[in-house]
C-alpha positions as CSV (number, residue, x, y, z in Angstrom):
1,X,-183.4,-94.5,-120.6
2,X,-179.8,-95.6,-120.8
3,X,-179.1,-97.6,-123.8
4,X,-177.8,-100.6,-121.7
5,X,-181.1,-100.6,-119.8
6,X,-183.2,-100.3,-123.0
7,X,-181.2,-103.3,-124.5
8,X,-181.8,-105.4,-121.2
9,X,-185.7,-104.5,-121.2
10,X,-186.0,-105.1,-124.9
11,X,-184.4,-108.8,-124.2
12,X,-187.0,-109.3,-121.6
13,X,-189.9,-108.2,-124.0
14,X,-188.6,-110.6,-126.5
15,X,-188.6,-113.6,-124.1
16,X,-184.9,-114.5,-124.1
17,X,-184.7,-117.9,-122.6
18,X,-181.8,-119.9,-121.2
19,X,-180.8,-122.7,-123.1
20,X,-178.9,-124.4,-120.3
21,X,-178.3,-127.5,-122.4
22,X,-176.0,-125.8,-124.7
23,X,-173.8,-124.7,-121.6
24,X,-173.6,-128.1,-120.1
25,X,-172.0,-130.0,-122.8
26,X,-168.2,-130.3,-123.1
27,X,-166.8,-129.9,-126.5
28,X,-163.7,-131.4,-127.7
29,X,-160.9,-129.9,-129.8
30,X,-162.5,-131.1,-133.1
31,X,-165.6,-128.9,-132.6
32,X,-164.5,-126.6,-135.0
33,X,-163.9,-129.1,-137.7
34,X,-167.1,-130.7,-137.1
35,X,-169.1,-127.4,-137.0
36,X,-167.6,-126.1,-140.4
37,X,-169.6,-129.2,-142.1
38,X,-173.2,-129.3,-142.6
39,X,-175.3,-132.1,-141.4
40,X,-176.5,-135.1,-143.3
41,X,-179.6,-132.7,-144.5
42,X,-177.1,-130.2,-145.9
43,X,-177.7,-127.6,-143.1
44,X,-175.5,-126.2,-140.6
45,X,-176.1,-126.2,-136.9
46,X,-175.6,-124.0,-133.7
47,X,-172.6,-125.7,-131.8
48,X,-172.9,-125.8,-128.1
49,X,-170.7,-123.8,-126.2
50,X,-167.6,-125.8,-124.4
51,X,-168.3,-123.8,-121.2
52,X,-171.5,-122.4,-119.0
53,X,-172.8,-119.0,-120.1
54,X,-171.5,-117.7,-116.8
55,X,-167.9,-119.2,-117.0
56,X,-166.1,-116.4,-118.3
57,X,-167.3,-113.9,-115.6
58,X,-166.4,-111.4,-114.4
59,X,-164.7,-110.4,-117.7
60,X,-167.4,-111.4,-119.9
61,X,-170.9,-111.7,-118.4
62,X,-173.6,-114.2,-118.7
63,X,-176.2,-112.0,-120.2
64,X,-173.7,-111.2,-123.0
65,X,-172.8,-114.8,-123.6
66,X,-176.4,-116.0,-123.7
67,X,-177.5,-113.2,-125.9
68,X,-174.5,-113.6,-128.2
69,X,-174.7,-117.4,-128.6
70,X,-178.5,-118.3,-128.6
71,X,-179.7,-115.0,-130.7
72,X,-176.7,-113.7,-132.8
73,X,-174.8,-116.7,-133.5
74,X,-178.2,-118.5,-134.0
75,X,-179.3,-116.1,-136.6
76,X,-176.1,-116.6,-138.4
77,X,-176.7,-120.0,-138.8
78,X,-180.3,-119.8,-139.7
79,X,-179.4,-117.1,-142.3
80,X,-176.8,-119.2,-143.8
81,X,-179.0,-122.2,-144.2
82,X,-181.5,-120.1,-146.0
83,X,-178.9,-118.6,-148.3
84,X,-177.5,-121.8,-149.4
85,X,-180.8,-124.0,-149.4
86,X,-181.4,-125.3,-153.0
87,X,-178.2,-124.1,-154.5
88,X,-175.0,-125.9,-155.5
89,X,-173.5,-124.6,-152.1
90,X,-175.7,-126.8,-150.1
91,X,-173.4,-129.7,-148.6
92,X,-170.2,-127.9,-149.0
93,X,-167.9,-127.1,-145.9
94,X,-168.0,-123.7,-144.5
95,X,-164.3,-123.3,-145.4
96,X,-164.8,-124.1,-149.0
97,X,-167.6,-121.6,-149.0
98,X,-165.4,-118.8,-147.4
99,X,-162.5,-119.6,-149.6
100,X,-164.6,-118.8,-152.6
101,X,-166.9,-116.3,-151.0
102,X,-166.3,-113.7,-153.8
103,X,-168.4,-115.9,-156.1
104,X,-171.2,-116.3,-153.5
105,X,-174.2,-113.9,-152.6
106,X,-173.5,-111.4,-149.8
107,X,-175.7,-113.3,-147.5
108,X,-173.2,-116.4,-147.6
109,X,-170.5,-114.0,-146.9
110,X,-172.0,-112.3,-144.1
111,X,-173.7,-115.2,-142.3
112,X,-171.1,-117.9,-143.4
113,X,-168.4,-115.5,-141.9
114,X,-170.4,-115.0,-138.7
115,X,-171.0,-118.7,-138.1
116,X,-167.2,-119.4,-138.6
117,X,-166.1,-116.6,-136.6
118,X,-168.3,-117.2,-133.6
119,X,-167.7,-121.1,-133.5
120,X,-163.9,-120.2,-133.7
121,X,-164.4,-117.3,-130.8
122,X,-166.0,-119.7,-128.3
123,X,-163.3,-122.2,-128.6
124,X,-160.2,-119.9,-128.0
125,X,-161.6,-118.9,-124.7
126,X,-161.9,-120.7,-121.7
127,X,-162.7,-120.2,-118.0
128,X,-159.4,-119.6,-115.9
129,X,-157.6,-118.9,-119.1
130,X,-155.2,-116.1,-119.6
131,X,-151.7,-115.8,-118.5
132,X,-149.2,-116.2,-121.7
133,X,-148.4,-118.6,-124.3
134,X,-145.5,-121.2,-124.0
135,X,-143.4,-123.3,-126.0
136,X,-143.2,-122.7,-129.8
137,X,-146.0,-120.1,-130.0
138,X,-144.4,-118.0,-127.3
139,X,-140.9,-118.5,-129.2
140,X,-142.9,-117.4,-132.5
141,X,-144.6,-114.3,-130.9
142,X,-141.3,-113.1,-129.2
143,X,-139.2,-113.5,-132.5
144,X,-142.1,-111.7,-134.5
145,X,-143.0,-108.9,-132.3
146,X,-140.2,-108.5,-130.1
147,X,-142.0,-109.6,-126.8
148,X,-145.3,-110.9,-125.7
149,X,-146.2,-107.3,-124.4
150,X,-145.5,-105.9,-127.7
151,X,-147.8,-108.4,-129.4
152,X,-150.6,-107.4,-127.1
153,X,-150.1,-103.9,-128.0
154,X,-150.1,-104.5,-131.6
155,X,-153.3,-106.7,-131.3
156,X,-154.9,-104.1,-129.1
157,X,-154.3,-101.5,-131.7
158,X,-155.8,-103.5,-134.4
159,X,-159.0,-104.1,-132.4
160,X,-159.2,-100.6,-131.3
161,X,-158.4,-99.4,-134.8
162,X,-161.3,-101.3,-136.5
163,X,-163.8,-98.6,-137.2
164,X,-167.4,-100.0,-136.6
165,X,-167.9,-103.6,-136.3
166,X,-165.4,-106.4,-137.0
167,X,-162.7,-108.5,-135.8
168,X,-159.1,-108.4,-134.7
169,X,-156.9,-111.5,-135.6
170,X,-153.6,-113.4,-135.1
171,X,-153.1,-115.4,-138.3
172,X,-150.5,-117.4,-139.9
173,X,-149.8,-115.9,-143.3
174,X,-147.2,-117.6,-145.6
175,X,-146.0,-119.1,-142.4
176,X,-145.6,-116.0,-140.5
177,X,-147.4,-114.7,-137.6
178,X,-149.4,-111.5,-138.6
179,X,-151.8,-109.2,-136.7
180,X,-154.9,-108.0,-139.0
181,X,-158.4,-106.9,-138.5
182,X,-161.6,-107.4,-140.9
183,X,-164.7,-105.7,-141.1
184,X,-168.1,-107.0,-140.2
185,X,-168.1,-110.7,-140.2
186,X,-165.1,-111.1,-142.8
187,X,-162.0,-113.3,-141.8
188,X,-158.7,-114.0,-143.2
189,X,-159.8,-117.2,-144.8
190,X,-161.8,-115.3,-147.5
191,X,-160.6,-114.9,-150.8
192,X,-161.6,-111.1,-150.5
193,X,-159.7,-110.5,-147.2
194,X,-156.9,-108.0,-147.5
195,X,-154.6,-110.2,-145.5
196,X,-155.1,-113.8,-146.1
197,X,-154.0,-116.7,-144.0
198,X,-155.0,-119.2,-141.1
199,X,-156.6,-117.6,-137.9
200,X,-155.3,-118.9,-134.6
201,X,-156.7,-116.2,-132.4
202,X,-159.6,-113.8,-132.9
203,X,-161.4,-111.1,-131.0
204,X,-165.0,-110.1,-131.8
205,X,-165.3,-106.3,-131.5
206,X,-168.8,-105.8,-132.3
207,X,-170.8,-103.7,-130.0
208,X,-173.0,-106.7,-129.0
209,X,-169.9,-108.6,-127.9
210,X,-169.3,-106.3,-125.1
211,X,-172.0,-103.2,-124.8
212,X,-174.2,-104.8,-121.9
213,X,-171.1,-104.7,-119.5
214,X,-168.8,-102.3,-121.0
215,X,-171.1,-99.8,-122.8
216,X,-168.6,-97.9,-125.3
217,X,-165.4,-98.8,-123.4
218,X,-164.2,-101.2,-126.2
219,X,-160.6,-100.6,-124.6
220,X,-161.6,-102.2,-121.4
221,X,-163.3,-105.0,-122.9
222,X,-160.1,-105.8,-125.0
223,X,-157.8,-105.6,-122.0
224,X,-160.1,-107.6,-119.8
225,X,-160.4,-110.3,-122.6
226,X,-157.0,-111.5,-122.2
227,X,-158.0,-113.1,-118.9
228,X,-160.0,-115.8,-120.9
229,X,-157.9,-116.5,-123.8
230,X,-157.5,-120.3,-124.0
231,X,-153.6,-120.3,-125.2
232,X,-153.5,-124.2,-125.2
233,X,-156.1,-124.2,-128.2
234,X,-154.3,-121.3,-129.8
235,X,-151.0,-123.0,-129.5
236,X,-152.8,-126.2,-130.9
237,X,-153.9,-124.3,-133.9
238,X,-150.5,-122.8,-134.3
239,X,-148.7,-126.1,-134.4
240,X,-151.2,-127.7,-136.7
241,X,-151.0,-125.1,-139.3
242,X,-147.4,-123.6,-139.1
């Protein structure tokens, strides 16, 4: 049995259901800030997607989005809540936890990073996205990398060069645009990050983000992903944090 078919059959056996209520909720630009803070009972919650599960097709398929959101992201939220329950970390914002993650248990690093990274990821994509940035962000990219195409090549190399699971990032580090990658669910906000800064664009290169559609063709996944990038949101983050 091919690996893709095995994964699909496993999902059917475990009773993967469609959480359509998540996919029909419009989320405003404050979602990221809201989601990074726990609720009144000190727990974090899975945020809804800002678009339906099939909205990014044909570049990212519905099966992958549904599994990624309702299973993987939900697991990070659940395990993060377990890790902080009854500790002094309960009630703190996720950003505060990540900035001091070297002092926290590894479960907070892995699951807190997974929660932050995925919430960020959903919001820097959109249906009918793609194209190229404009305005100040475009000028900054051209100034830093020479051209938009040079930036895409640098980003592609970072995403392809990340061995195993991880993320590729465009971030602001000391006021400058930098491309970097992190392992597992780490991100540049963490005090243990090799390159620290504020992410404004990020790509998930874990296999679960693309394997059902692309199998081992990470390069094809990366190339097609540019068609769903939400440059309006990336520009907003750039202007907000520059």
